[in-house]
FIKELUM-385089 format. One line per 3 residues: number of its first residue (from 1); their letters; for each residue x, y, z of N, C-alpha, C, O. Coordinates in nm, 3 decimals, decimal comma, m for minus. Atoms other than C-alpha are relative to their C-alpha. Example, Ala and Ser with C-alpha at 12.3 -4.5 7.8 and 13.67 -1.06 7.14 Angstrom:
! FIKELUM-385089
1> AS> 0,089:m0,119:0,000:1,230:m0,450:0,780:0,090:0,120:0,000:0,194:0,118:0,066  m0,082:m0,119:m0,006:1,367:m0,106:0,714:m0,077:0,109:0,073:m0,026:0,220:0,090
//
This chain:
! FIKELUM-385089
1> MKT> m0,121:0,084:0,003:10,179:12,065:8,917:m0,029:m0,133:0,069:m0,082:m0,136:0,180  0,026:0,132:m0,058:10,161:11,690:8,978:0,099:m0,030:0,112:0,218:m0,001:0,103  m0,087:0,035:m0,112:10,293:11,567:9,309:m0,001:m0,149:0,030:0,083:m0,197:0,106
4> KQH> 0,005:0,143:m0,030:10,193:11,202:9,312:0,102:m0,077:m0,084:0,127:m0,045:m0,200  m0,102:0,081:0,067:10,454:10,944:9,224:m0,063:m0,128:m0,054:m0,140:m0,195:0,015  0,054:0,122:0,060:10,371:10,661:8,988:0,087:m0,121:0,031:0,208:m0,121:0,005
7> KGI> m0,064:0,130:m0,004:10,459:10,308:9,079:m0,037:m0,065:m0,133:m0,140:m0,032:m0,192  0,031:0,064:0,127:10,475:10,090:8,771:m0,123:m0,087:0,010:m0,160:m0,132:0,118  0,114:0,092:0,002:10,173:9,887:8,666:0,034:m0,120:m0,088:0,117:m0,113:m0,178
10> LIV> m0,021:0,124:0,073:10,161:9,534:8,535:m0,094:m0,002:m0,119:m0,215:0,016:m0,104  0,078:0,001:0,123:10,044:9,509:8,174:0,008:m0,138:m0,062:0,117:m0,186:m0,093  0,004:0,132:0,061:9,934:9,177:8,033:m0,050:0,015:m0,144:m0,160:0,067:m0,166
13> VSG> 0,038:m0,009:0,142:9,925:9,156:7,653:m0,018:m0,141:m0,055:0,073:m0,223:m0,050  0,029:0,128:0,064:9,761:8,860:7,481:m0,051:0,028:m0,140:m0,075:0,143:m0,178  0,052:m0,017:0,136:9,642:8,800:7,129:0,018:m0,127:m0,080:0,095:m0,215:m0,043
16> FSG> m0,011:0,117:0,088:9,599:8,548:6,852:0,140:m0,007:m0,060:0,204:0,095:m0,084  m0,126:0,018:0,073:9,910:8,403:6,694:m0,017:0,060:m0,139:m0,107:0,023:m0,213  0,012:m0,067:0,129:9,969:8,624:6,392:m0,061:0,139:0,011:m0,066:0,212:m0,088
19> AGK> 0,061:m0,133:m0,018:9,801:8,933:6,541:0,106:0,109:0,007:0,075:0,227:m0,009  m0,110:m0,098:0,000:10,144:9,101:6,571:0,035:0,054:0,137:0,096:0,160:0,148  m0,025:m0,053:m0,136:10,165:9,136:6,950:0,149:0,009:0,033:0,191:0,102:0,102
22> GTL> m0,143:m0,003:m0,025:10,537:9,054:6,958:0,065:0,125:m0,059:0,147:0,190:0,006  m0,052:m0,119:0,068:10,617:9,331:6,709:m0,044:0,126:0,074:0,034:0,221:0,090  0,052:m0,115:m0,075:10,396:9,573:6,903:0,079:0,024:0,128:0,114:0,138:0,161
25> MKR> m0,072:m0,012:m0,127:10,574:9,501:7,230:0,140:0,057:m0,021:0,184:0,144:0,054  m0,136:m0,049:0,029:10,918:9,558:7,079:0,000:0,148:m0,035:0,088:0,223:0,008  0,008:m0,141:0,037:10,811:9,889:6,928:m0,034:0,088:0,119:0,020:0,198:0,134
28> LVS> 0,040:m0,075:m0,119:10,647:10,004:7,251:0,120:0,024:0,091:0,140:0,135:0,140  m0,119:m0,010:m0,086:10,966:9,933:7,448:0,106:0,091:m0,061:0,174:0,164:0,011  m0,103:m0,082:0,066:11,189:10,102:7,188:m0,042:0,146:m0,015:0,042:0,236:m0,014
31> DYD> 0,050:m0,137:0,022:10,966:10,410:7,137:m0,017:0,079:0,129:m0,009:0,202:0,129  0,024:m0,067:m0,129:10,902:10,486:7,506:0,091:m0,061:0,106:0,119:m0,181:0,105  m0,099:0,050:m0,096:11,138:10,461:7,802:m0,059:m0,044:0,134:0,016:m0,077:0,226
34> NYA> 0,059:0,037:m0,129:10,887:10,377:8,077:m0,043:m0,147:0,007:m0,110:m0,189:0,101  0,042:0,141:0,002:10,843:10,010:7,981:0,116:m0,097:0,020:0,230:m0,071:m0,017  m0,095:0,111:m0,014:11,019:9,689:8,077:m0,072:m0,125:m0,048:m0,181:m0,157:0,000
37> LSV> 0,060:0,122:0,055:10,947:9,372:7,881:0,047:m0,120:0,081:0,166:m0,152:0,083  m0,036:0,113:m0,086:10,937:9,074:8,115:0,046:m0,119:m0,084:m0,010:m0,147:m0,190  m0,053:0,120:0,067:11,138:8,768:8,013:m0,054:m0,123:0,072:m0,036:m0,138:0,193
40> SMT> 0,059:0,120:m0,060:10,958:8,438:8,071:0,103:m0,110:0,020:0,209:m0,111:m0,043  m0,083:0,118:m0,026:11,111:8,119:8,206:m0,068:m0,119:m0,066:m0,191:m0,131:m0,060  0,061:0,115:0,066:11,058:7,796:8,012:0,090:m0,123:0,006:0,212:m0,113:0,021
43> TRQ> m0,075:0,126:0,001:11,159:7,430:8,006:0,020:m0,051:m0,143:0,084:m0,154:m0,164  m0,020:0,047:0,138:11,144:7,404:7,626:0,143:0,030:m0,045:0,211:0,116:0,011  m0,135:m0,018:0,052:11,466:7,381:7,427:0,011:0,131:m0,079:m0,085:0,171:m0,146
46> PRT> m0,017:m0,124:0,078:11,610:7,703:7,278:m0,007:m0,027:m0,150:0,043:m0,129:m0,199  0,001:0,010:0,146:11,541:7,757:6,909:0,123:0,070:m0,054:0,191:0,143:0,018  m0,118:m0,060:0,063:11,811:7,865:6,666:m0,003:0,152:0,014:m0,101:0,217:m0,023
49> GEV> m0,011:m0,145:m0,015:11,927:8,218:6,748:m0,049:0,054:0,132:m0,023:0,170:0,165  0,050:m0,046:m0,129:11,758:8,236:7,088:0,112:m0,001:0,104:0,196:m0,091:0,107  m0,104:m0,015:m0,101:11,974:8,352:7,379:m0,063:m0,005:0,139:m0,165:0,059:0,165
52> DGR> 0,049:0,010:m0,137:11,922:8,260:7,744:0,002:0,138:0,067:0,104:0,206:0,066  0,009:m0,129:m0,065:11,801:8,567:7,934:m0,050:0,110:m0,091:m0,082:0,220:m0,045  0,052:m0,100:0,095:11,693:8,751:7,619:m0,141:m0,039:m0,045:m0,238:0,030:m0,014
55> EYF> 0,134:0,047:0,040:11,407:8,554:7,461:m0,071:m0,067:0,118:m0,189:m0,042:0,145  0,053:0,074:m0,116:11,359:8,327:7,764:0,113:m0,028:0,098:0,231:m0,022:0,062  m0,093:0,062:m0,093:11,527:8,206:8,080:m0,025:m0,150:m0,016:m0,130:m0,200:0,024
58> FST> 0,019:0,143:0,023:11,579:7,842:7,983:0,041:m0,079:0,125:0,146:m0,053:0,184  m0,030:0,077:m0,120:11,565:7,590:8,268:m0,042:m0,145:m0,017:m0,110:m0,181:m0,113  0,042:0,140:m0,001:11,523:7,222:8,345:m0,137:m0,009:0,068:m0,181:0,086:0,133
61> KEE> 0,130:0,021:m0,065:11,190:7,079:8,462:0,016:0,008:0,152:m0,069:0,063:0,221  m0,025:0,002:m0,145:11,341:7,028:8,811:0,018:0,143:0,054:m0,036:0,178:0,158  m0,024:m0,139:m0,041:11,461:7,391:8,833:m0,132:0,079:0,001:m0,158:0,159:0,091
64> FEK> 0,127:m0,072:0,012:11,120:7,518:8,720:m0,093:m0,038:0,115:m0,155:0,049:0,176  0,089:0,046:m0,107:10,929:7,305:8,971:0,046:0,048:0,137:m0,035:0,066:0,227  m0,052:m0,056:m0,125:11,158:7,430:9,247:m0,047:0,145:0,014:m0,083:0,190:0,123
67> KIE> 0,048:m0,139:0,000:11,064:7,788:9,149:m0,148:0,006:0,041:m0,190:0,096:0,113  0,143:0,006:m0,033:10,696:7,690:9,175:m0,016:m0,018:0,151:m0,095:0,051:0,214  0,006:0,028:m0,144:10,749:7,550:9,526:0,038:0,122:0,083:m0,021:0,147:0,188
70> EEG> m0,048:m0,119:m0,074:10,933:7,866:9,635:m0,086:0,123:m0,025:m0,058:0,231:0,027  0,088:m0,111:0,040:10,651:8,083:9,490:0,079:0,111:m0,068:0,054:0,230:m0,048  m0,085:m0,095:0,071:10,911:8,247:9,271:m0,052:0,041:m0,136:0,018:0,106:m0,213
73> LVE> 0,059:m0,034:0,129:10,675:8,283:8,974:m0,131:0,074:0,021:m0,211:0,038:0,108  0,124:m0,075:m0,006:10,398:8,536:8,921:m0,114:m0,085:m0,054:m0,225:m0,085:0,000  0,096:0,094:0,060:10,216:8,284:8,701:0,078:m0,102:m0,078:0,193:m0,078:m0,116
76> YAC> m0,063:0,100:0,085:10,295:7,968:8,513:m0,108:m0,089:m0,060:m0,220:m0,097:m0,009  0,093:0,091:0,065:10,128:7,722:8,280:0,081:m0,103:m0,078:0,200:m0,086:m0,102  m0,065:0,107:0,077:10,207:7,406:8,087:m0,064:m0,008:m0,138:m0,185:m0,026:m0,149
79> YCG> 0,048:0,009:0,138:10,175:7,403:7,707:0,082:m0,103:m0,075:0,205:m0,097:m0,076  m0,067:0,101:0,083:10,256:7,104:7,486:0,116:m0,067:0,074:0,221:m0,093:0,016  m0,101:0,074:m0,076:10,453:6,935:7,764:0,112:0,083:0,058:0,202:0,028:0,123
82> NYY> m0,105:m0,087:m0,055:10,667:7,237:7,856:m0,061:0,106:0,092:m0,172:0,155:0,069  0,042:m0,106:m0,092:10,640:7,485:8,144:0,040:0,137:m0,056:0,143:0,151:m0,121  m0,030:m0,139:0,030:10,624:7,861:8,083:m0,046:0,081:0,122:m0,154:0,057:0,175
85> GTP> 0,038:m0,079:m0,116:10,622:8,116:8,366:0,070:0,134:0,006:0,165:0,159:m0,068  m0,054:m0,135:m0,015:10,698:8,472:8,476:0,072:0,013:0,134:0,006:0,004:0,238  m0,075:m0,014:m0,126:10,977:8,521:8,738:m0,048:0,120:0,081:m0,054:0,232:0,031
88> REY> 0,055:m0,104:m0,088:10,841:8,721:9,033:0,102:0,111:0,032:0,067:0,229:0,031  m0,102:m0,096:m0,045:11,170:8,889:9,137:0,020:0,113:m0,099:0,024:0,230:m0,061  m0,022:m0,101:0,105:11,225:9,069:8,804:m0,119:0,097:m0,007:m0,100:0,218:m0,012
91> VEK> 0,121:m0,081:0,013:10,864:9,191:8,785:m0,011:0,099:0,116:m0,033:0,218:0,093  0,016:m0,087:m0,117:10,852:9,329:9,141:0,108:0,109:0,006:0,081:0,221:0,048  m0,110:m0,098:0,001:11,191:9,501:9,105:m0,030:0,114:m0,096:m0,013:0,231:m0,060
94> KLE> 0,029:m0,102:0,101:11,088:9,685:8,789:m0,120:0,087:0,038:m0,119:0,208:0,014  0,117:m0,077:m0,044:10,749:9,789:8,930:0,039:0,102:0,106:m0,008:0,216:0,103  m0,046:m0,092:m0,105:10,920:9,942:9,234:0,082:0,115:m0,058:0,082:0,226:m0,005
97> EGK> m0,080:m0,103:0,067:11,152:10,132:8,999:m0,088:0,098:m0,077:m0,040:0,199:m0,129  0,092:m0,088:0,073:10,841:10,288:8,842:m0,019:m0,039:m0,145:m0,083:0,034:m0,221  0,017:0,048:0,137:10,861:10,088:8,520:m0,133:m0,073:m0,016:m0,178:m0,141:0,076
100> DVI> 0,118:0,079:0,032:10,548:9,951:8,357:0,049:m0,131:m0,062:0,116:m0,130:m0,165  m0,052:0,130:0,043:10,615:9,580:8,315:m0,100:m0,069:m0,091:m0,216:m0,089:m0,054  0,086:0,065:0,099:10,474:9,410:8,005:0,024:m0,150:0,001:0,137:m0,197:m0,014
103> LEI> m0,006:0,146:0,010:10,395:9,039:8,012:m0,076:m0,042:m0,124:m0,194:m0,008:m0,139  0,068:0,051:0,119:10,315:8,873:7,681:m0,034:m0,147:0,027:0,050:m0,235:0,010  0,040:0,136:m0,035:10,117:8,565:7,784:m0,140:m0,032:m0,052:m0,214:0,057:m0,094
106> EIQ> 0,130:0,044:0,050:9,812:8,361:7,685:m0,109:0,023:0,104:m0,081:0,058:0,219  0,116:m0,027:m0,084:9,463:8,392:7,830:0,006:m0,071:0,135:m0,024:m0,012:0,238  m0,007:0,079:m0,123:9,515:8,116:8,087:0,085:0,069:0,106:0,044:0,081:0,222
109> GAL> m0,088:m0,069:m0,093:9,807:8,300:8,246:m0,049:0,139:0,034:m0,032:0,186:0,146  0,050:m0,136:m0,022:9,645:8,642:8,204:m0,104:0,005:0,111:m0,103:0,096:0,194  0,105:0,002:m0,102:9,347:8,548:8,420:0,058:m0,029:0,138:0,006:0,019:0,239
112> KIK> m0,068:0,026:m0,128:9,578:8,414:8,691:0,065:0,128:0,052:0,061:0,157:0,172  m0,062:m0,127:m0,037:9,764:8,746:8,688:m0,105:0,095:0,060:m0,080:0,159:0,162  0,105:m0,091:m0,046:9,438:8,940:8,730:m0,048:m0,037:0,140:m0,084:0,051:0,218
115> QKF> 0,040:0,044:m0,134:9,350:8,730:9,036:0,102:0,045:0,105:0,065:0,091:0,213  m0,107:m0,035:m0,095:9,687:8,796:9,203:0,026:0,150:0,005:0,059:0,205:0,110  m0,025:m0,144:0,009:9,723:9,156:9,084:m0,124:0,069:m0,058:m0,132:0,089:m0,179
118> PTA> 0,126:m0,058:0,048:9,376:9,317:9,063:0,017:0,127:m0,083:m0,069:0,159:m0,165  m0,018:m0,125:0,076:9,522:9,643:8,927:0,079:m0,022:m0,130:0,114:0,074:m0,198  m0,069:0,028:0,128:9,697:9,469:8,635:m0,091:0,044:m0,115:m0,213:0,034:m0,107
121> LLL> 0,074:m0,045:0,118:9,593:9,606:8,294:0,009:m0,109:m0,107:0,119:m0,148:m0,148  0,003:0,108:0,099:9,483:9,339:8,044:m0,039:0,054:m0,138:m0,147:0,109:m0,155  0,023:m0,045:0,138:9,511:9,420:7,671:0,000:m0,120:m0,094:0,086:m0,207:m0,083
124> FVM> 0,006:0,110:0,097:9,408:9,186:7,390:0,017:0,056:m0,141:m0,061:0,139:m0,187  m0,031:m0,049:0,135:9,561:9,243:7,045:m0,076:m0,084:m0,103:m0,069:m0,207:m0,103  0,079:0,068:0,102:9,335:9,160:6,752:0,034:0,053:m0,140:0,074:0,168:m0,154
127> PPS> m0,013:m0,049:0,137:9,365:9,178:6,373:m0,130:0,069:m0,040:m0,230:0,053:0,029  0,124:m0,066:0,041:9,110:9,388:6,182:m0,109:m0,098:m0,045:m0,227:m0,063:m0,046  0,098:0,101:0,041:8,944:9,066:6,059:0,064:m0,139:0,008:0,186:m0,152:0,016
130> AAE> m0,051:0,138:m0,002:8,974:8,687:6,068:0,074:m0,032:m0,129:0,173:m0,105:m0,129  m0,064:0,024:0,130:9,064:8,687:5,698:0,143:0,057:0,000:0,234:m0,003:m0,056  m0,133:m0,061:m0,009:9,357:8,923:5,771:0,092:m0,084:0,088:0,212:m0,095:0,060
133> LKR> m0,080:0,087:m0,087:9,474:8,695:6,052:0,054:m0,119:m0,080:0,173:m0,151:m0,071  m0,043:0,115:0,082:9,485:8,398:5,813:0,104:0,044:m0,103:0,201:m0,028:m0,127  m0,095:m0,051:0,101:9,663:8,610:5,549:0,138:0,019:0,062:0,239:m0,015:0,000
136> RLV> m0,129:m0,021:m0,067:9,935:8,704:5,799:0,068:m0,131:0,034:0,190:m0,144:0,019  m0,057:0,131:m0,035:9,983:8,345:5,915:0,059:m0,068:m0,124:0,167:m0,126:m0,120  m0,047:0,060:0,125:10,015:8,225:5,555:0,121:0,079:m0,051:0,216:0,020:m0,102
139> GRG> m0,106:m0,088:0,050:10,237:8,525:5,468:0,134:m0,019:0,068:0,237:0,017:0,011  m0,126:0,026:m0,068:10,497:8,425:5,725:0,089:m0,094:m0,081:0,211:m0,079:m0,086  m0,074:0,096:0,081:10,594:8,138:5,498:0,088:m0,095:0,079:0,178:m0,158:0,025
142> TET> m0,086:0,083:m0,086:10,741:7,951:5,793:m0,075:m0,120:0,058:m0,015:m0,204:0,126  0,078:0,106:m0,061:10,457:7,716:5,886:m0,080:m0,078:m0,103:m0,119:m0,024:m0,206  0,076:0,087:0,091:10,277:7,425:5,721:m0,149:0,034:0,011:m0,192:0,102:0,104
145> EDV> 0,145:m0,022:m0,002:9,906:7,433:5,637:m0,062:m0,059:0,126:m0,156:m0,004:0,182  0,051:0,067:m0,119:9,849:7,193:5,925:0,019:0,087:0,125:m0,071:0,099:0,208  m0,029:m0,087:m0,115:10,016:7,428:6,176:m0,088:0,125:m0,004:m0,139:0,168:0,099
148> IEK> 0,086:m0,119:0,014:9,824:7,728:6,039:m0,142:m0,033:0,042:m0,208:0,046:0,111  0,135:0,043:m0,037:9,499:7,535:6,077:m0,013:m0,012:0,153:m0,115:0,026:0,210  0,001:0,015:m0,147:9,589:7,454:6,441:m0,002:0,137:0,068:m0,069:0,156:0,169
151> RLK> m0,005:m0,135:m0,058:9,668:7,820:6,511:m0,136:0,070:m0,013:m0,179:0,141:0,078  0,132:m0,060:0,020:9,333:7,930:6,366:m0,103:m0,065:0,093:m0,193:0,002:0,143  0,091:0,069:m0,092:9,153:7,667:6,573:0,023:0,052:0,142:m0,072:0,073:0,218
154> RAT> m0,034:m0,054:m0,131:9,337:7,792:6,882:m0,057:0,141:0,017:m0,107:0,177:0,124  0,054:m0,136:m0,005:9,233:8,149:6,797:m0,151:m0,002:0,026:m0,204:0,083:0,098  0,145:0,015:m0,021:8,868:8,034:6,786:m0,029:m0,023:0,147:m0,125:0,031:0,202
157> EEA> 0,017:0,029:m0,144:8,905:7,899:7,140:0,031:0,124:0,084:m0,041:0,155:0,178  m0,041:m0,119:m0,075:9,085:8,213:7,264:m0,103:0,112:m0,010:m0,118:0,193:0,082  0,098:m0,106:0,022:8,814:8,436:7,120:m0,112:m0,003:0,104:m0,180:0,097:0,124
160> EGI> 0,104:0,012:m0,103:8,580:8,306:7,392:0,035:0,074:0,128:m0,054:0,099:0,210  m0,040:m0,063:m0,126:8,782:8,478:7,666:0,033:0,148:m0,008:0,079:0,207:0,090  m0,040:m0,139:0,022:8,833:8,826:7,520:m0,071:0,097:0,095:m0,014:0,199:0,134
163> ENY> 0,077:m0,090:m0,087:8,561:8,982:7,739:0,063:0,019:0,138:0,027:0,113:0,209  m0,066:m0,012:m0,130:8,783:8,927:8,044:0,109:0,109:0,001:0,164:0,141:0,106  m0,106:m0,101:0,010:9,027:9,192:7,918:m0,056:0,141:0,019:m0,176:0,165:0,002
166> DYI> 0,042:m0,139:m0,021:9,018:9,565:7,993:m0,023:0,072:m0,133:m0,119:0,149:m0,147  0,012:m0,064:0,131:9,071:9,677:7,632:0,041:m0,096:m0,110:0,124:m0,185:m0,090  m0,052:0,066:0,119:9,105:9,535:7,285:0,077:0,105:m0,080:0,042:0,223:m0,080
169> VIN> m0,081:m0,088:0,083:9,369:9,683:7,055:0,005:m0,062:m0,139:0,057:m0,172:m0,156  0,003:0,054:0,136:9,317:9,637:6,681:0,126:0,040:m0,074:0,151:0,159:m0,098  m0,128:m0,025:0,066:9,650:9,603:6,505:m0,018:m0,001:m0,151:0,000:m0,104:m0,217
172> DNL> 0,015:m0,016:0,144:9,581:9,734:6,157:0,121:0,077:m0,053:0,191:0,030:m0,144  m0,118:m0,082:0,034:9,844:10,011:6,127:0,092:0,000:0,122:0,052:0,042:0,230  m0,092:0,018:m0,112:10,151:9,947:6,343:0,025:0,129:0,078:0,016:0,130:0,200
175> EEC> m0,030:m0,128:m0,065:10,236:10,313:6,415:m0,117:0,047:0,086:m0,099:0,087:0,201  0,119:m0,044:m0,072:9,880:10,400:6,516:m0,027:m0,090:0,120:m0,067:m0,042:0,226  0,027:0,097:m0,105:9,847:10,085:6,723:0,093:0,020:0,120:0,050:0,011:0,235
178> VRE> m0,097:m0,024:m0,108:10,164:10,156:6,924:m0,040:0,125:0,079:m0,035:0,124:0,202  0,041:m0,124:m0,067:10,043:10,511:7,000:m0,127:m0,023:0,083:m0,139:0,027:0,195  0,126:0,028:m0,069:9,697:10,385:7,095:0,025:m0,081:0,128:m0,031:m0,052:0,234
181> MHG> m0,030:0,084:m0,116:9,837:10,120:7,327:0,068:0,081:0,110:0,035:0,067:0,228  m0,068:m0,086:m0,097:10,068:10,372:7,496:m0,101:0,092:0,070:m0,093:0,113:0,191  0,102:m0,089:m0,056:9,772:10,608:7,544:m0,090:m0,071:0,101:m0,123:m0,014:0,205
184> LIM> 0,085:0,077:m0,091:9,560:10,337:7,706:0,074:m0,027:0,132:0,015:m0,020:0,240  m0,081:0,028:m0,120:9,842:10,251:7,948:0,016:0,126:0,085:0,006:0,121:0,208  m0,014:m0,125:m0,074:9,898:10,616:8,042:m0,131:0,036:0,070:m0,129:0,083:0,184
187> AAH> 0,130:m0,029:m0,060:9,524:10,660:8,105:m0,026:m0,093:0,119:m0,085:m0,052:0,219  0,021:0,098:m0,107:9,520:10,343:8,319:0,070:0,042:0,129:0,025:0,008:0,238  m0,073:m0,049:m0,118:9,772:10,508:8,553:m0,086:0,092:0,086:m0,062:0,104:0,207
190> ETP> 0,078:m0,102:m0,070:9,509:10,766:8,649:m0,128:m0,053:0,065:m0,202:0,026:0,124  0,122:0,052:m0,061:9,231:10,532:8,765:0,011:0,001:0,153:0,121:m0,019:0,206  m0,004:m0,002:m0,146:9,135:10,558:9,136:0,059:m0,127:0,062:0,133:m0,119:0,161
193> ARN> m0,049:0,127:m0,056:9,212:10,189:9,197:0,152:m0,008:0,000:0,211:m0,077:0,083  m0,146:0,004:0,009:9,574:10,247:9,095:0,065:0,119:0,072:0,187:0,137:0,065  m0,052:m0,118:m0,070:9,610:10,563:9,305:m0,053:0,008:0,144:m0,069:0,117:0,199
196> QEF> 0,061:0,001:m0,133:9,469:10,455:9,640:0,088:0,068:0,106:0,037:0,136:0,194  m0,092:m0,061:m0,097:9,779:10,564:9,832:m0,008:0,152:m0,006:m0,013:0,219:0,097  0,010:m0,145:0,018:9,759:10,916:9,687:m0,135:0,053:0,049:m0,141:0,158:0,114
199> INK> 0,134:m0,040:m0,043:9,383:10,935:9,748:m0,008:0,005:0,153:m0,060:0,101:0,210  0,002:0,005:m0,147:9,426:10,832:10,113:0,080:0,115:0,062:0,042:0,170:0,165  m0,085:m0,110:m0,048:9,702:11,091:10,158:m0,077:0,132:m0,002:m0,074:0,208:0,095
202> VRK> 0,076:m0,125:0,014:9,480:11,375:10,030:m0,116:0,002:0,101:m0,146:0,107:0,159  0,110:0,007:m0,097:9,190:11,255:10,248:0,047:0,038:0,140:m0,019:0,114:0,211  m0,055:m0,031:m0,133:9,408:11,272:10,559:0,033:0,148:0,013:0,010:0,209:0,117
205> ELE> m0,033:m0,143:m0,001:9,528:11,619:10,466:m0,126:0,085:0,013:m0,127:0,186:0,083  0,128:m0,072:m0,007:9,167:11,735:10,419:m0,059:m0,009:0,141:m0,110:0,089:0,195  0,052:0,021:m0,135:9,064:11,586:10,752:0,074:0,089:0,102:0,016:0,137:0,199
208> AFT> m0,081:m0,082:m0,091:9,349:11,778:10,919:m0,050:0,145:0,004:m0,037:0,213:0,106  0,052:m0,137:0,006:9,189:12,106:10,806:m0,121:0,020:0,092:m0,146:0,131:0,139  0,125:m0,012:m0,078:8,869:12,031:11,000:0,015:m0,042:0,146:m0,083:m0,039:0,221
211> E> m0,021:0,042:m0,139:9,024:11,907:11,325:0,008:0,121:0,093:0,026:0,105:0,214
//
């Protein structure tokens, strides 16, 4: 019978645009009850249909920079003139509750997270091939050829940092991919680095037997 209690772990999910990471995250959260999807803070304007506090916490540049000064963000970065960041308070609260907190961020932010939280689990979502990635981007029907070209160029740059992640997850079949990702996260809970408190407790108990 297990007696150790799990504190939540921080899960960073990155991937090429078009790899399907957003869909994966939503399915993971809906299929299993141990996950919390972190909501990022941003200074960009809301898009049609986006709700403050659901897709993002929308803020002014001044409000965001105040958060930076107060160290109220786990990580942040600037893309295309707008700030994006992860509020610290929400993340820490959910981890203490035993929830596994998922952050969907780019490589730049992911590496910052790993520096601050060495036990964070980094997952990189990939398509089965580059040709499939392009097919998905074109299949969206929402972006111009120029934008698709920029996304593919960005993917080429991101591909250089994949080795910094703990696991790659190939999103070919959605159902299988969700199960695989959940399995990797559950296995990550059992690593010694994420159970130091429990290990130390057992060591002390063992030492007591020989005193």
